[in-house]
mmCIF entry with sequence, helices, sheets and N, C-alpha, C, O atoms, coordinates in Angstrom:
data_MODEL
# 
_entry.id   MODEL 
# 
_entity.id                         1 
_entity.type                       polymer 
_entity.pdbx_number_of_molecules   1 
# 
_entity_poly.entity_id                      1 
_entity_poly.type                           'polypeptide(L)' 
_entity_poly.nstd_linkage                   no 
_entity_poly.nstd_monomer                   no 
_entity_poly.pdbx_seq_one_letter_code       
;(UNK)(UNK)(UNK)(UNK)(UNK)(UNK)(UNK)(UNK)(UNK)(UNK)(UNK)(UNK)(UNK)(UNK)(UNK)(UNK)
(UNK)(UNK)(UNK)(UNK)(UNK)(UNK)(UNK)(UNK)(UNK)(UNK)(UNK)(UNK)(UNK)(UNK)(UNK)(UNK)
(UNK)(UNK)(UNK)(UNK)(UNK)(UNK)(UNK)(UNK)(UNK)(UNK)(UNK)
;
_entity_poly.pdbx_seq_one_letter_code_can   XXXXXXXXXXXXXXXXXXXXXXXXXXXXXXXXXXXXXXXXXXX 
_entity_poly.pdbx_strand_id                 A 
# 
loop_
_entity_poly_seq.entity_id 
_entity_poly_seq.num 
_entity_poly_seq.mon_id 
_entity_poly_seq.hetero 
1 1  UNK n 
1 2  UNK n 
1 3  UNK n 
1 4  UNK n 
1 5  UNK n 
1 6  UNK n 
1 7  UNK n 
1 8  UNK n 
1 9  UNK n 
1 10 UNK n 
1 11 UNK n 
1 12 UNK n 
1 13 UNK n 
1 14 UNK n 
1 15 UNK n 
1 16 UNK n 
1 17 UNK n 
1 18 UNK n 
1 19 UNK n 
1 20 UNK n 
1 21 UNK n 
1 22 UNK n 
1 23 UNK n 
1 24 UNK n 
1 25 UNK n 
1 26 UNK n 
1 27 UNK n 
1 28 UNK n 
1 29 UNK n 
1 30 UNK n 
1 31 UNK n 
1 32 UNK n 
1 33 UNK n 
1 34 UNK n 
1 35 UNK n 
1 36 UNK n 
1 37 UNK n 
1 38 UNK n 
1 39 UNK n 
1 40 UNK n 
1 41 UNK n 
1 42 UNK n 
1 43 UNK n 
# 
_struct_asym.id          A 
_struct_asym.entity_id   1 
# 
loop_
_struct_conf.conf_type_id 
_struct_conf.id 
_struct_conf.pdbx_PDB_helix_id 
_struct_conf.beg_label_comp_id 
_struct_conf.beg_label_asym_id 
_struct_conf.beg_label_seq_id 
_struct_conf.pdbx_beg_PDB_ins_code 
_struct_conf.end_label_comp_id 
_struct_conf.end_label_asym_id 
_struct_conf.end_label_seq_id 
_struct_conf.pdbx_end_PDB_ins_code 
_struct_conf.beg_auth_comp_id 
_struct_conf.beg_auth_asym_id 
_struct_conf.beg_auth_seq_id 
_struct_conf.end_auth_comp_id 
_struct_conf.end_auth_asym_id 
_struct_conf.end_auth_seq_id 
_struct_conf.pdbx_PDB_helix_class 
_struct_conf.details 
_struct_conf.pdbx_PDB_helix_length 
HELX_P HELX_P1 AA1 UNK A 2  ? UNK A 12 ? UNK A 2  UNK A 12 1 ? 11 
HELX_P HELX_P2 AA2 UNK A 13 ? UNK A 17 ? UNK A 13 UNK A 17 3 ? 5  
HELX_P HELX_P3 AA3 UNK A 22 ? UNK A 40 ? UNK A 22 UNK A 40 1 ? 19 
# 
_struct_conf_type.id          HELX_P 
_struct_conf_type.criteria    ? 
_struct_conf_type.reference   ? 
# 
loop_
_atom_site.group_PDB 
_atom_site.id 
_atom_site.type_symbol 
_atom_site.label_atom_id 
_atom_site.label_alt_id 
_atom_site.label_comp_id 
_atom_site.label_asym_id 
_atom_site.label_entity_id 
_atom_site.label_seq_id 
_atom_site.pdbx_PDB_ins_code 
_atom_site.Cartn_x 
_atom_site.Cartn_y 
_atom_site.Cartn_z 
_atom_site.occupancy 
_atom_site.B_iso_or_equiv 
_atom_site.pdbx_formal_charge 
_atom_site.auth_seq_id 
_atom_site.auth_comp_id 
_atom_site.auth_asym_id 
_atom_site.auth_atom_id 
_atom_site.pdbx_PDB_model_num 
ATOM 1   N N  . UNK A 1 1  ? 0.839   -1.182 0.000  1.00 0.00 ? 1  UNK A N  1 
ATOM 2   C CA . UNK A 1 1  ? 0.000   0.000  0.000  1.00 0.00 ? 1  UNK A CA 1 
ATOM 3   C C  . UNK A 1 1  ? 0.884   1.245  0.000  1.00 0.00 ? 1  UNK A C  1 
ATOM 4   O O  . UNK A 1 1  ? 1.827   1.340  0.785  1.00 0.00 ? 1  UNK A O  1 
ATOM 5   N N  . UNK A 1 2  ? 0.590   2.161  -0.847 1.00 0.00 ? 2  UNK A N  1 
ATOM 6   C CA . UNK A 1 2  ? 1.409   3.365  -1.013 1.00 0.00 ? 2  UNK A CA 1 
ATOM 7   C C  . UNK A 1 2  ? 1.445   4.222  0.254  1.00 0.00 ? 2  UNK A C  1 
ATOM 8   O O  . UNK A 1 2  ? 2.497   4.754  0.607  1.00 0.00 ? 2  UNK A O  1 
ATOM 9   N N  . UNK A 1 3  ? 0.328   4.358  0.927  1.00 0.00 ? 3  UNK A N  1 
ATOM 10  C CA . UNK A 1 3  ? 0.282   5.180  2.134  1.00 0.00 ? 3  UNK A CA 1 
ATOM 11  C C  . UNK A 1 3  ? 1.211   4.631  3.213  1.00 0.00 ? 3  UNK A C  1 
ATOM 12  O O  . UNK A 1 3  ? 1.901   5.400  3.882  1.00 0.00 ? 3  UNK A O  1 
ATOM 13  N N  . UNK A 1 4  ? 1.234   3.325  3.387  1.00 0.00 ? 4  UNK A N  1 
ATOM 14  C CA . UNK A 1 4  ? 2.117   2.720  4.393  1.00 0.00 ? 4  UNK A CA 1 
ATOM 15  C C  . UNK A 1 4  ? 3.587   2.961  4.047  1.00 0.00 ? 4  UNK A C  1 
ATOM 16  O O  . UNK A 1 4  ? 4.409   3.181  4.937  1.00 0.00 ? 4  UNK A O  1 
ATOM 17  N N  . UNK A 1 5  ? 3.913   2.920  2.765  1.00 0.00 ? 5  UNK A N  1 
ATOM 18  C CA . UNK A 1 5  ? 5.290   3.194  2.344  1.00 0.00 ? 5  UNK A CA 1 
ATOM 19  C C  . UNK A 1 5  ? 5.683   4.631  2.685  1.00 0.00 ? 5  UNK A C  1 
ATOM 20  O O  . UNK A 1 5  ? 6.792   4.882  3.157  1.00 0.00 ? 5  UNK A O  1 
ATOM 21  N N  . UNK A 1 6  ? 4.781   5.558  2.445  1.00 0.00 ? 6  UNK A N  1 
ATOM 22  C CA . UNK A 1 6  ? 5.060   6.966  2.748  1.00 0.00 ? 6  UNK A CA 1 
ATOM 23  C C  . UNK A 1 6  ? 5.188   7.194  4.250  1.00 0.00 ? 6  UNK A C  1 
ATOM 24  O O  . UNK A 1 6  ? 6.014   7.988  4.700  1.00 0.00 ? 6  UNK A O  1 
ATOM 25  N N  . UNK A 1 7  ? 4.374   6.500  5.009  1.00 0.00 ? 7  UNK A N  1 
ATOM 26  C CA . UNK A 1 7  ? 4.473   6.606  6.469  1.00 0.00 ? 7  UNK A CA 1 
ATOM 27  C C  . UNK A 1 7  ? 5.816   6.079  6.945  1.00 0.00 ? 7  UNK A C  1 
ATOM 28  O O  . UNK A 1 7  ? 6.445   6.682  7.814  1.00 0.00 ? 7  UNK A O  1 
ATOM 29  N N  . UNK A 1 8  ? 6.263   4.960  6.385  1.00 0.00 ? 8  UNK A N  1 
ATOM 30  C CA . UNK A 1 8  ? 7.575   4.419  6.758  1.00 0.00 ? 8  UNK A CA 1 
ATOM 31  C C  . UNK A 1 8  ? 8.695   5.390  6.406  1.00 0.00 ? 8  UNK A C  1 
ATOM 32  O O  . UNK A 1 8  ? 9.649   5.545  7.169  1.00 0.00 ? 8  UNK A O  1 
ATOM 33  N N  . UNK A 1 9  ? 8.583   6.041  5.256  1.00 0.00 ? 9  UNK A N  1 
ATOM 34  C CA . UNK A 1 9  ? 9.580   7.044  4.875  1.00 0.00 ? 9  UNK A CA 1 
ATOM 35  C C  . UNK A 1 9  ? 9.587   8.192  5.884  1.00 0.00 ? 9  UNK A C  1 
ATOM 36  O O  . UNK A 1 9  ? 10.646  8.673  6.288  1.00 0.00 ? 9  UNK A O  1 
ATOM 37  N N  . UNK A 1 10 ? 8.398   8.620  6.281  1.00 0.00 ? 10 UNK A N  1 
ATOM 38  C CA . UNK A 1 10 ? 8.288   9.708  7.256  1.00 0.00 ? 10 UNK A CA 1 
ATOM 39  C C  . UNK A 1 10 ? 8.888   9.309  8.601  1.00 0.00 ? 10 UNK A C  1 
ATOM 40  O O  . UNK A 1 10 ? 9.605   10.092 9.222  1.00 0.00 ? 10 UNK A O  1 
ATOM 41  N N  . UNK A 1 11 ? 8.594   8.094  9.047  1.00 0.00 ? 11 UNK A N  1 
ATOM 42  C CA . UNK A 1 11 ? 9.137   7.629  10.323 1.00 0.00 ? 11 UNK A CA 1 
ATOM 43  C C  . UNK A 1 11 ? 10.659  7.515  10.266 1.00 0.00 ? 11 UNK A C  1 
ATOM 44  O O  . UNK A 1 11 ? 11.341  7.838  11.239 1.00 0.00 ? 11 UNK A O  1 
ATOM 45  N N  . UNK A 1 12 ? 11.189  7.062  9.144  1.00 0.00 ? 12 UNK A N  1 
ATOM 46  C CA . UNK A 1 12 ? 12.646  7.012  8.977  1.00 0.00 ? 12 UNK A CA 1 
ATOM 47  C C  . UNK A 1 12 ? 13.245  8.418  8.998  1.00 0.00 ? 12 UNK A C  1 
ATOM 48  O O  . UNK A 1 12 ? 14.302  8.642  9.588  1.00 0.00 ? 12 UNK A O  1 
ATOM 49  N N  . UNK A 1 13 ? 12.569  9.350  8.358  1.00 0.00 ? 13 UNK A N  1 
ATOM 50  C CA . UNK A 1 13 ? 13.015  10.743 8.387  1.00 0.00 ? 13 UNK A CA 1 
ATOM 51  C C  . UNK A 1 13 ? 13.054  11.260 9.827  1.00 0.00 ? 13 UNK A C  1 
ATOM 52  O O  . UNK A 1 13 ? 14.026  11.888 10.249 1.00 0.00 ? 13 UNK A O  1 
ATOM 53  N N  . UNK A 1 14 ? 11.988  10.987 10.566 1.00 0.00 ? 14 UNK A N  1 
ATOM 54  C CA . UNK A 1 14 ? 11.927  11.439 11.961 1.00 0.00 ? 14 UNK A CA 1 
ATOM 55  C C  . UNK A 1 14 ? 13.047  10.823 12.795 1.00 0.00 ? 14 UNK A C  1 
ATOM 56  O O  . UNK A 1 14 ? 13.617  11.474 13.671 1.00 0.00 ? 14 UNK A O  1 
ATOM 57  N N  . UNK A 1 15 ? 13.348  9.572  12.513 1.00 0.00 ? 15 UNK A N  1 
ATOM 58  C CA . UNK A 1 15 ? 14.369  8.877  13.299 1.00 0.00 ? 15 UNK A CA 1 
ATOM 59  C C  . UNK A 1 15 ? 15.786  9.320  12.927 1.00 0.00 ? 15 UNK A C  1 
ATOM 60  O O  . UNK A 1 15 ? 16.596  9.621  13.803 1.00 0.00 ? 15 UNK A O  1 
ATOM 61  N N  . UNK A 1 16 ? 16.077  9.359  11.633 1.00 0.00 ? 16 UNK A N  1 
ATOM 62  C CA . UNK A 1 16 ? 17.463  9.569  11.210 1.00 0.00 ? 16 UNK A CA 1 
ATOM 63  C C  . UNK A 1 16 ? 17.813  11.029 10.924 1.00 0.00 ? 16 UNK A C  1 
ATOM 64  O O  . UNK A 1 16 ? 18.944  11.446 11.174 1.00 0.00 ? 16 UNK A O  1 
ATOM 65  N N  . UNK A 1 17 ? 16.876  11.802 10.410 1.00 0.00 ? 17 UNK A N  1 
ATOM 66  C CA . UNK A 1 17 ? 17.166  13.204 10.114 1.00 0.00 ? 17 UNK A CA 1 
ATOM 67  C C  . UNK A 1 17 ? 16.860  14.110 11.308 1.00 0.00 ? 17 UNK A C  1 
ATOM 68  O O  . UNK A 1 17 ? 17.651  14.985 11.662 1.00 0.00 ? 17 UNK A O  1 
ATOM 69  N N  . UNK A 1 18 ? 15.712  13.885 11.910 1.00 0.00 ? 18 UNK A N  1 
ATOM 70  C CA . UNK A 1 18 ? 15.304  14.710 13.047 1.00 0.00 ? 18 UNK A CA 1 
ATOM 71  C C  . UNK A 1 18 ? 15.859  14.179 14.366 1.00 0.00 ? 18 UNK A C  1 
ATOM 72  O O  . UNK A 1 18 ? 15.870  14.883 15.376 1.00 0.00 ? 18 UNK A O  1 
ATOM 73  N N  . UNK A 1 19 ? 16.324  12.919 14.343 1.00 0.00 ? 19 UNK A N  1 
ATOM 74  C CA . UNK A 1 19 ? 16.903  12.254 15.515 1.00 0.00 ? 19 UNK A CA 1 
ATOM 75  C C  . UNK A 1 19 ? 15.950  12.271 16.712 1.00 0.00 ? 19 UNK A C  1 
ATOM 76  O O  . UNK A 1 19 ? 16.342  12.561 17.842 1.00 0.00 ? 19 UNK A O  1 
ATOM 77  N N  . UNK A 1 20 ? 14.687  11.950 16.426 1.00 0.00 ? 20 UNK A N  1 
ATOM 78  C CA . UNK A 1 20 ? 13.700  11.878 17.499 1.00 0.00 ? 20 UNK A CA 1 
ATOM 79  C C  . UNK A 1 20 ? 13.898  10.609 18.311 1.00 0.00 ? 20 UNK A C  1 
ATOM 80  O O  . UNK A 1 20 ? 14.438  9.619  17.817 1.00 0.00 ? 20 UNK A O  1 
ATOM 81  N N  . UNK A 1 21 ? 13.464  10.647 19.534 1.00 0.00 ? 21 UNK A N  1 
ATOM 82  C CA . UNK A 1 21 ? 13.559  9.527  20.461 1.00 0.00 ? 21 UNK A CA 1 
ATOM 83  C C  . UNK A 1 21 ? 12.763  8.332  19.936 1.00 0.00 ? 21 UNK A C  1 
ATOM 84  O O  . UNK A 1 21 ? 11.724  8.504  19.298 1.00 0.00 ? 21 UNK A O  1 
ATOM 85  N N  . UNK A 1 22 ? 13.254  7.123  20.208 1.00 0.00 ? 22 UNK A N  1 
ATOM 86  C CA . UNK A 1 22 ? 12.577  5.906  19.755 1.00 0.00 ? 22 UNK A CA 1 
ATOM 87  C C  . UNK A 1 22 ? 11.151  5.803  20.286 1.00 0.00 ? 22 UNK A C  1 
ATOM 88  O O  . UNK A 1 22 ? 10.266  5.291  19.602 1.00 0.00 ? 22 UNK A O  1 
ATOM 89  N N  . UNK A 1 23 ? 10.931  6.287  21.499 1.00 0.00 ? 23 UNK A N  1 
ATOM 90  C CA . UNK A 1 23 ? 9.572   6.258  22.054 1.00 0.00 ? 23 UNK A CA 1 
ATOM 91  C C  . UNK A 1 23 ? 8.644   7.184  21.275 1.00 0.00 ? 23 UNK A C  1 
ATOM 92  O O  . UNK A 1 23 ? 7.462   6.884  21.107 1.00 0.00 ? 23 UNK A O  1 
ATOM 93  N N  . UNK A 1 24 ? 9.169   8.288  20.809 1.00 0.00 ? 24 UNK A N  1 
ATOM 94  C CA . UNK A 1 24 ? 8.380   9.216  19.998 1.00 0.00 ? 24 UNK A CA 1 
ATOM 95  C C  . UNK A 1 24 ? 8.021   8.568  18.669 1.00 0.00 ? 24 UNK A C  1 
ATOM 96  O O  . UNK A 1 24 ? 6.881   8.656  18.214 1.00 0.00 ? 24 UNK A O  1 
ATOM 97  N N  . UNK A 1 25 ? 8.998   7.918  18.052 1.00 0.00 ? 25 UNK A N  1 
ATOM 98  C CA . UNK A 1 25 ? 8.756   7.226  16.785 1.00 0.00 ? 25 UNK A CA 1 
ATOM 99  C C  . UNK A 1 25 ? 7.694   6.148  16.977 1.00 0.00 ? 25 UNK A C  1 
ATOM 100 O O  . UNK A 1 25 ? 6.795   6.000  16.149 1.00 0.00 ? 25 UNK A O  1 
ATOM 101 N N  . UNK A 1 26 ? 7.799   5.406  18.057 1.00 0.00 ? 26 UNK A N  1 
ATOM 102 C CA . UNK A 1 26 ? 6.825   4.352  18.345 1.00 0.00 ? 26 UNK A CA 1 
ATOM 103 C C  . UNK A 1 26 ? 5.418   4.939  18.506 1.00 0.00 ? 26 UNK A C  1 
ATOM 104 O O  . UNK A 1 26 ? 4.446   4.370  18.011 1.00 0.00 ? 26 UNK A O  1 
ATOM 105 N N  . UNK A 1 27 ? 5.316   6.060  19.190 1.00 0.00 ? 27 UNK A N  1 
ATOM 106 C CA . UNK A 1 27 ? 4.017   6.713  19.381 1.00 0.00 ? 27 UNK A CA 1 
ATOM 107 C C  . UNK A 1 27 ? 3.467   7.230  18.054 1.00 0.00 ? 27 UNK A C  1 
ATOM 108 O O  . UNK A 1 27 ? 2.279   7.072  17.770 1.00 0.00 ? 27 UNK A O  1 
ATOM 109 N N  . UNK A 1 28 ? 4.325   7.846  17.242 1.00 0.00 ? 28 UNK A N  1 
ATOM 110 C CA . UNK A 1 28 ? 3.896   8.319  15.924 1.00 0.00 ? 28 UNK A CA 1 
ATOM 111 C C  . UNK A 1 28 ? 3.379   7.153  15.093 1.00 0.00 ? 28 UNK A C  1 
ATOM 112 O O  . UNK A 1 28 ? 2.332   7.248  14.452 1.00 0.00 ? 28 UNK A O  1 
ATOM 113 N N  . UNK A 1 29 ? 4.124   6.053  15.111 1.00 0.00 ? 29 UNK A N  1 
ATOM 114 C CA . UNK A 1 29 ? 3.736   4.882  14.323 1.00 0.00 ? 29 UNK A CA 1 
ATOM 115 C C  . UNK A 1 29 ? 2.371   4.357  14.764 1.00 0.00 ? 29 UNK A C  1 
ATOM 116 O O  . UNK A 1 29 ? 1.527   4.039  13.926 1.00 0.00 ? 29 UNK A O  1 
ATOM 117 N N  . UNK A 1 30 ? 2.155   4.267  16.064 1.00 0.00 ? 30 UNK A N  1 
ATOM 118 C CA . UNK A 1 30 ? 0.866   3.789  16.582 1.00 0.00 ? 30 UNK A CA 1 
ATOM 119 C C  . UNK A 1 30 ? -0.268  4.717  16.148 1.00 0.00 ? 30 UNK A C  1 
ATOM 120 O O  . UNK A 1 30 ? -1.332  4.254  15.738 1.00 0.00 ? 30 UNK A O  1 
ATOM 121 N N  . UNK A 1 31 ? -0.039  6.014  16.240 1.00 0.00 ? 31 UNK A N  1 
ATOM 122 C CA . UNK A 1 31 ? -1.064  6.980  15.835 1.00 0.00 ? 31 UNK A CA 1 
ATOM 123 C C  . UNK A 1 31 ? -1.368  6.876  14.345 1.00 0.00 ? 31 UNK A C  1 
ATOM 124 O O  . UNK A 1 31 ? -2.529  6.907  13.938 1.00 0.00 ? 31 UNK A O  1 
ATOM 125 N N  . UNK A 1 32 ? -0.326  6.754  13.542 1.00 0.00 ? 32 UNK A N  1 
ATOM 126 C CA . UNK A 1 32 ? -0.525  6.678  12.097 1.00 0.00 ? 32 UNK A CA 1 
ATOM 127 C C  . UNK A 1 32 ? -1.188  5.365  11.680 1.00 0.00 ? 32 UNK A C  1 
ATOM 128 O O  . UNK A 1 32 ? -1.985  5.349  10.743 1.00 0.00 ? 32 UNK A O  1 
ATOM 129 N N  . UNK A 1 33 ? -0.870  4.275  12.359 1.00 0.00 ? 33 UNK A N  1 
ATOM 130 C CA . UNK A 1 33 ? -1.537  3.006  12.068 1.00 0.00 ? 33 UNK A CA 1 
ATOM 131 C C  . UNK A 1 33 ? -3.017  3.083  12.419 1.00 0.00 ? 33 UNK A C  1 
ATOM 132 O O  . UNK A 1 33 ? -3.858  2.539  11.704 1.00 0.00 ? 33 UNK A O  1 
ATOM 133 N N  . UNK A 1 34 ? -3.329  3.754  13.508 1.00 0.00 ? 34 UNK A N  1 
ATOM 134 C CA . UNK A 1 34 ? -4.732  3.941  13.882 1.00 0.00 ? 34 UNK A CA 1 
ATOM 135 C C  . UNK A 1 34 ? -5.436  4.806  12.834 1.00 0.00 ? 34 UNK A C  1 
ATOM 136 O O  . UNK A 1 34 ? -6.578  4.530  12.467 1.00 0.00 ? 34 UNK A O  1 
ATOM 137 N N  . UNK A 1 35 ? -4.769  5.834  12.361 1.00 0.00 ? 35 UNK A N  1 
ATOM 138 C CA . UNK A 1 35 ? -5.311  6.694  11.310 1.00 0.00 ? 35 UNK A CA 1 
ATOM 139 C C  . UNK A 1 35 ? -5.627  5.886  10.053 1.00 0.00 ? 35 UNK A C  1 
ATOM 140 O O  . UNK A 1 35 ? -6.693  6.048  9.458  1.00 0.00 ? 35 UNK A O  1 
ATOM 141 N N  . UNK A 1 36 ? -4.700  5.018  9.651  1.00 0.00 ? 36 UNK A N  1 
ATOM 142 C CA . UNK A 1 36 ? -4.922  4.174  8.475  1.00 0.00 ? 36 UNK A CA 1 
ATOM 143 C C  . UNK A 1 36 ? -6.145  3.288  8.673  1.00 0.00 ? 36 UNK A C  1 
ATOM 144 O O  . UNK A 1 36 ? -6.941  3.105  7.752  1.00 0.00 ? 36 UNK A O  1 
ATOM 145 N N  . UNK A 1 37 ? -6.291  2.743  9.863  1.00 0.00 ? 37 UNK A N  1 
ATOM 146 C CA . UNK A 1 37 ? -7.436  1.888  10.157 1.00 0.00 ? 37 UNK A CA 1 
ATOM 147 C C  . UNK A 1 37 ? -8.741  2.665  10.003 1.00 0.00 ? 37 UNK A C  1 
ATOM 148 O O  . UNK A 1 37 ? -9.706  2.160  9.429  1.00 0.00 ? 37 UNK A O  1 
ATOM 149 N N  . UNK A 1 38 ? -8.768  3.876  10.511 1.00 0.00 ? 38 UNK A N  1 
ATOM 150 C CA . UNK A 1 38 ? -9.987  4.690  10.447 1.00 0.00 ? 38 UNK A CA 1 
ATOM 151 C C  . UNK A 1 38 ? -10.304 5.090  9.014  1.00 0.00 ? 38 UNK A C  1 
ATOM 152 O O  . UNK A 1 38 ? -11.437 4.922  8.565  1.00 0.00 ? 38 UNK A O  1 
ATOM 153 N N  . UNK A 1 39 ? -9.325  5.615  8.291  1.00 0.00 ? 39 UNK A N  1 
ATOM 154 C CA . UNK A 1 39 ? -9.616  6.078  6.930  1.00 0.00 ? 39 UNK A CA 1 
ATOM 155 C C  . UNK A 1 39 ? -9.740  4.933  5.945  1.00 0.00 ? 39 UNK A C  1 
ATOM 156 O O  . UNK A 1 39 ? -10.337 5.087  4.880  1.00 0.00 ? 39 UNK A O  1 
ATOM 157 N N  . UNK A 1 40 ? -9.178  3.781  6.296  1.00 0.00 ? 40 UNK A N  1 
ATOM 158 C CA . UNK A 1 40 ? -9.265  2.634  5.400  1.00 0.00 ? 40 UNK A CA 1 
ATOM 159 C C  . UNK A 1 40 ? -10.698 2.254  5.096  1.00 0.00 ? 40 UNK A C  1 
ATOM 160 O O  . UNK A 1 40 ? -11.004 1.809  3.990  1.00 0.00 ? 40 UNK A O  1 
ATOM 161 N N  . UNK A 1 41 ? -11.571 2.423  6.058  1.00 0.00 ? 41 UNK A N  1 
ATOM 162 C CA . UNK A 1 41 ? -12.981 2.124  5.863  1.00 0.00 ? 41 UNK A CA 1 
ATOM 163 C C  . UNK A 1 41 ? -13.658 3.143  4.959  1.00 0.00 ? 41 UNK A C  1 
ATOM 164 O O  . UNK A 1 41 ? -14.717 2.870  4.394  1.00 0.00 ? 41 UNK A O  1 
ATOM 165 N N  . UNK A 1 42 ? -13.056 4.305  4.821  1.00 0.00 ? 42 UNK A N  1 
ATOM 166 C CA . UNK A 1 42 ? -13.672 5.385  4.052  1.00 0.00 ? 42 UNK A CA 1 
ATOM 167 C C  . UNK A 1 42 ? -13.103 5.513  2.644  1.00 0.00 ? 42 UNK A C  1 
ATOM 168 O O  . UNK A 1 42 ? -13.610 6.291  1.836  1.00 0.00 ? 42 UNK A O  1 
ATOM 169 N N  . UNK A 1 43 ? -12.061 4.762  2.350  1.00 0.00 ? 43 UNK A N  1 
ATOM 170 C CA . UNK A 1 43 ? -11.454 4.849  1.009  1.00 0.00 ? 43 UNK A CA 1 
ATOM 171 C C  . UNK A 1 43 ? -12.147 3.949  0.031  1.00 0.00 ? 43 UNK A C  1 
ATOM 172 O O  . UNK A 1 43 ? -11.766 3.899  -1.139 1.00 0.00 ? 43 UNK A O  1 
# 
């Protein structure tokens, strides 16, 4: 799925370019996965 690929790119950017904490990345990932679940029903 294209959206999941873009989310992974964003999370990698946050981790390696922005050097965000691993816990922050984990929280972002959980939020974005929940977002995909919600909008997935509407696509």
